[in-house]
C-alpha positions as a printed Julia matrix, in Angstrom:
322×3 Matrix{Float64}:
 -53.82  -74.34  45.59
 -54.56  -72.71  48.95
 -53.62  -69.13  49.89
 -50.7   -70.1   52.16
 -49.13  -72.17  49.4
 -49.46  -69.3   46.9
 -47.84  -66.82  49.28
 -44.99  -69.21  50.03
 -44.29  -69.66  46.33
 -44.37  -65.9   45.77
 -41.83  -65.34  48.55
 -39.5   -67.97  47.14
 -39.73  -66.33  43.73
 -38.77  -62.95  45.16
 -35.82  -64.51  46.97
 -34.59  -66.04  43.73
 -34.88  -62.73  41.85
 -33.04  -60.71  44.48
 -30.41  -63.41  44.94
 -29.68  -63.41  41.21
 -29.46  -59.63  41.12
 -27.03  -59.57  44.03
 -24.64  -61.94  42.28
 -24.3   -59.99  39.02
 -21.07  -58.16  38.23
 -17.88  -57.22  40.04
 -19.01  -53.74  41.02
 -21.13  -53.54  44.17
 -22.81  -50.4   45.41
 -26.37  -49.11  45.44
 -27.48  -46.08  43.51
 -28.82  -44.05  46.4
 -31.36  -41.29  45.9
 -29.85  -37.84  45.75
 -29.46  -36.43  49.23
 -31.21  -33.17  49.99
 -28.55  -30.49  50.07
 -28.25  -26.87  51.06
 -25.36  -24.58  50.15
 -24.11  -22.37  52.94
 -22.84  -19.16  51.34
 -21.0   -18.19  54.52
 -18.85  -21.31  54.7
 -18.86  -22.54  51.1
 -20.01  -25.98  52.24
 -22.99  -28.0   51.08
 -25.09  -29.45  53.88
 -26.95  -32.67  53.24
 -29.4   -34.77  55.19
 -30.51  -31.92  57.42
 -33.31  -32.38  59.93
 -36.25  -30.39  58.63
 -37.93  -30.45  62.04
 -35.07  -29.13  64.13
 -33.35  -27.16  61.38
 -30.01  -28.69  62.38
 -27.91  -29.51  59.33
 -25.82  -32.66  59.17
 -23.23  -32.88  56.43
 -22.75  -36.25  54.77
 -19.05  -36.99  54.19
 -17.96  -37.49  50.61
 -17.43  -40.87  49.0
 -20.23  -42.72  50.79
 -22.66  -42.42  47.88
 -22.4   -43.77  44.34
 -25.07  -41.27  43.29
 -25.63  -37.77  44.65
 -27.42  -34.63  43.44
 -28.33  -36.43  40.23
 -24.74  -37.46  39.37
 -23.71  -41.12  39.34
 -20.32  -42.87  39.2
 -20.75  -45.69  36.67
 -17.81  -48.07  36.01
 -17.73  -49.42  32.45
 -16.15  -52.5   30.91
 -12.42  -52.17  30.21
  -9.41  -54.44  29.57
  -8.01  -56.14  32.67
  -5.11  -53.7   32.91
  -7.32  -50.6   32.69
 -10.03  -48.94  34.76
 -12.82  -46.97  33.11
 -15.93  -45.15  34.24
 -18.37  -42.41  33.37
 -20.11  -39.74  35.38
 -23.76  -39.58  34.37
 -25.8   -36.48  35.04
 -29.39  -35.77  36.07
 -30.52  -36.5   32.49
 -28.9   -39.95  32.57
 -26.31  -39.03  29.97
 -22.53  -39.05  30.37
 -21.19  -35.72  31.61
 -18.42  -34.25  29.46
 -18.01  -30.75  30.96
 -15.94  -30.5   34.15
 -14.18  -27.65  35.92
 -10.55  -27.94  36.99
  -9.96  -28.43  40.71
  -6.42  -28.81  42.06
  -5.12  -28.53  38.48
  -7.14  -31.51  37.2
 -10.67  -32.14  35.95
 -10.82  -35.6   37.55
  -9.09  -37.17  40.53
  -9.44  -40.94  40.97
  -8.44  -42.24  44.38
  -8.52  -45.95  45.24
  -7.81  -47.99  48.33
  -8.55  -51.49  49.42
 -11.14  -51.62  52.2
  -8.44  -52.41  54.76
  -6.92  -49.02  53.75
  -3.88  -50.58  52.05
  -2.72  -49.94  48.5
  -3.82  -46.3   48.39
  -3.29  -44.59  45.03
  -4.25  -41.31  43.4
  -4.28  -41.08  39.6
  -5.69  -38.78  36.92
  -7.66  -40.46  34.11
  -8.09  -39.04  30.63
 -11.56  -38.46  29.22
 -12.68  -39.63  25.78
 -15.12  -37.48  23.76
 -18.04  -39.7   24.87
 -17.39  -38.93  28.55
 -15.55  -42.18  29.38
 -12.63  -41.69  31.79
  -9.86  -44.28  31.42
  -6.55  -44.96  33.15
  -4.1   -47.8   33.7
  -5.71  -49.82  36.49
  -4.63  -48.55  39.92
  -6.15  -51.61  41.6
  -3.68  -54.0   43.18
  -3.98  -57.15  45.28
  -7.18  -59.21  45.52
  -9.94  -57.85  47.7
 -12.68  -55.25  47.69
 -11.49  -51.81  46.67
 -13.18  -48.45  47.04
 -12.84  -46.11  44.06
 -13.49  -42.4   44.63
 -14.15  -39.96  41.79
 -13.43  -36.39  42.95
 -14.69  -33.8   40.44
 -16.69  -30.64  39.82
 -19.27  -30.68  37.02
 -19.15  -27.38  35.13
 -21.38  -24.87  36.86
 -22.04  -27.26  39.75
 -20.73  -28.04  43.22
 -17.7   -30.27  43.96
 -18.61  -33.93  44.44
 -16.87  -37.08  45.6
 -18.67  -40.29  44.62
 -17.56  -43.79  45.58
 -18.11  -47.33  44.35
 -16.79  -50.74  45.43
 -14.86  -52.82  42.9
 -13.74  -56.39  43.53
 -10.4   -57.9   42.5
 -10.74  -61.7   42.45
  -8.43  -63.91  44.48
  -7.62  -64.85  48.09
  -7.94  -61.86  50.38
  -6.21  -61.46  53.73
  -6.95  -58.08  55.37
  -3.94  -56.18  56.68
  -4.13  -54.65  60.14
  -4.22  -50.87  60.21
  -0.89  -49.41  61.41
  -0.97  -47.98  64.92
  -1.27  -44.19  65.34
   2.1   -42.49  64.95
   3.31  -38.92  64.51
   5.86  -39.71  61.8
   6.06  -41.56  58.5
   9.05  -42.45  56.33
   9.21  -42.93  52.57
  12.29  -43.09  50.3
  14.59  -41.39  52.81
  12.03  -38.69  53.66
  10.6   -38.4   57.17
   7.34  -36.54  57.58
   6.04  -35.62  61.02
   2.55  -34.44  61.82
   1.57  -31.98  64.54
  -2.08  -31.53  65.47
  -5.05  -33.48  66.83
  -8.23  -34.39  65.01
 -11.32  -33.06  66.78
 -14.73  -34.68  66.09
 -17.13  -32.13  64.67
 -14.55  -29.34  64.6
 -11.88  -28.05  62.22
  -8.37  -29.07  63.25
  -5.09  -27.53  62.11
  -2.54  -30.14  61.03
   1.05  -29.14  60.26
   3.24  -31.63  58.42
   7.01  -31.17  58.34
   9.13  -32.78  55.61
  12.8   -33.74  56.18
  15.17  -35.57  53.84
  18.09  -37.51  55.32
  17.7   -35.47  58.51
  17.66  -32.03  56.82
  14.56  -29.82  56.4
  13.2   -29.72  52.85
  12.79  -26.06  51.92
  12.3   -26.46  48.17
   9.13  -28.51  47.81
   7.63  -28.29  44.34
   3.96  -27.48  43.68
   1.75  -30.52  43.23
  -1.9   -30.1   42.25
  -1.72  -26.41  43.04
  -0.17  -26.75  46.51
   3.0   -27.85  48.28
   1.14  -30.89  49.53
  -2.13  -32.69  48.92
  -3.86  -34.53  51.75
  -6.69  -37.08  51.82
  -8.3   -38.47  54.99
 -10.39  -41.65  55.1
 -12.36  -42.92  58.06
 -11.75  -46.53  59.03
 -14.79  -48.74  58.5
 -16.98  -46.9   55.99
 -14.07  -45.11  54.24
 -15.76  -41.72  54.39
 -13.73  -39.26  52.3
 -13.26  -36.12  54.35
 -12.67  -32.39  53.96
  -8.98  -31.45  54.05
  -8.1   -27.91  52.96
  -4.53  -26.58  52.44
  -3.47  -23.29  53.99
  -2.14  -21.01  51.25
  -0.77  -21.81  47.82
   2.45  -21.39  45.85
   3.05  -17.83  44.73
   0.65  -16.17  47.16
   3.48  -14.27  48.83
   3.14  -15.91  52.22
   3.31  -19.7   51.74
   6.84  -21.12  51.86
   7.88  -24.27  49.93
   8.55  -26.26  53.07
   9.57  -27.73  55.3
   6.1   -27.22  56.79
   2.78  -27.7   55.01
  -0.43  -26.86  56.9
  -3.93  -28.23  56.35
  -7.32  -27.81  57.99
  -9.21  -31.08  58.45
 -12.85  -31.57  59.39
 -13.85  -34.98  60.77
 -17.51  -35.63  61.61
 -17.12  -38.26  64.32
 -14.85  -39.95  66.79
 -12.93  -42.78  65.17
  -9.73  -43.86  63.49
  -8.61  -42.12  60.31
  -5.96  -42.85  57.73
  -4.24  -39.78  56.23
  -2.23  -39.7   53.0
   0.06  -36.76  52.19
   1.32  -36.35  48.63
   4.32  -34.06  48.21
   6.68  -33.41  45.31
  10.44  -32.95  45.59
  13.13  -33.18  42.93
  10.52  -34.06  40.33
   9.02  -37.06  42.13
   5.72  -37.32  44.02
   5.83  -39.4   47.19
   3.19  -40.31  49.73
   3.49  -40.31  53.52
   0.81  -42.24  55.4
  -0.49  -41.73  58.93
  -3.03  -43.25  61.3
  -4.73  -40.75  63.61
  -7.6   -41.0   66.06
 -10.27  -38.42  66.8
 -11.89  -38.5   70.24
 -12.64  -41.93  71.64
 -12.48  -44.27  68.65
 -14.41  -46.96  70.56
 -17.51  -44.74  70.58
 -17.47  -43.98  66.86
 -20.83  -44.6   65.23
 -21.38  -46.3   61.9
 -18.02  -48.09  61.89
 -17.87  -51.42  60.13
 -15.05  -53.98  60.04
 -12.57  -53.6   57.19
 -12.68  -56.28  54.53
 -14.97  -57.32  51.68
 -17.99  -55.07  51.69
 -21.58  -56.14  51.43
 -23.85  -53.75  49.52
 -25.24  -51.03  51.75
 -26.88  -47.68  51.16
 -23.67  -46.13  50.6
 -14.08  -32.56  52.58
 -12.15  -32.69  49.76
  -8.56  -33.02  49.35
  -6.15  -36.12  47.61
  -2.92  -41.18  47.76
  -0.75  -44.23  46.92
   1.48  -46.66  48.68
   4.75  -45.02  49.79
   7.08  -44.55  46.85
   4.43  -45.01  44.14
   4.52  -42.59  41.25
   1.42  -40.51  40.57
  -0.03  -39.91  37.12
């Protein structure tokens, strides 16, 4: 056999191996190497992926990696009506020690890649480190699952993994940008503009049947909980509430203020959870930052192909939260 024939056969063998590996399982996402990080004691933020030549730090948004700083989000087999996963640590073992953040040790947020079906739930952990919850996944398609947690003694992390739900998938168009959202007789308006690369103040005002809601109830340690996701890659972004219940200055509505940091121009989907009269509801918004047409790294919504993959928190309007 001549050299060319041997090389050709070797290449075909590699193609077969990688093709078989790609087709295994319903969970698709690479385990990326841990990004180099630096904690800024003046801001409380961790910077990752900084340029060692120029010294300019570039922060990687949360949720883009399935593995970061030695921690990995690892889905595990579960009945069809449940969703289960573990967080493995730098030693490869399941982590069982977590700090509470926003009143919970684990926040699981899911959305289909067209940004529909958004839900935020709180799994329970078994002694072996397995987190389990009634499946929040809905219609067929590729879903992104985000685990938002803080390992005891460590820094907050948001890891993400794609999970497929079999069946015909028709992407839904993203709703157009709008300053108001309605859910179950509540109207929520948003005041503020997202600024690429800068912190923006966003004030959300809650009304019920035309009257201001002045008796919002605490939910996850605040009068509202906000998550922002970037269209395309579904980057999970920093959203910080202003004040907290009982601090002597934060009123229980009708206004709830947040500070959002978005890293680039683009289109973002925002989800506000608020609790009133014992029920948690979610208002959803589409906002743009800068010129969305110039946003870098955007990819079309829909089934994801594997790719090398600020914290806040969810659900379709009217869905209950666990």
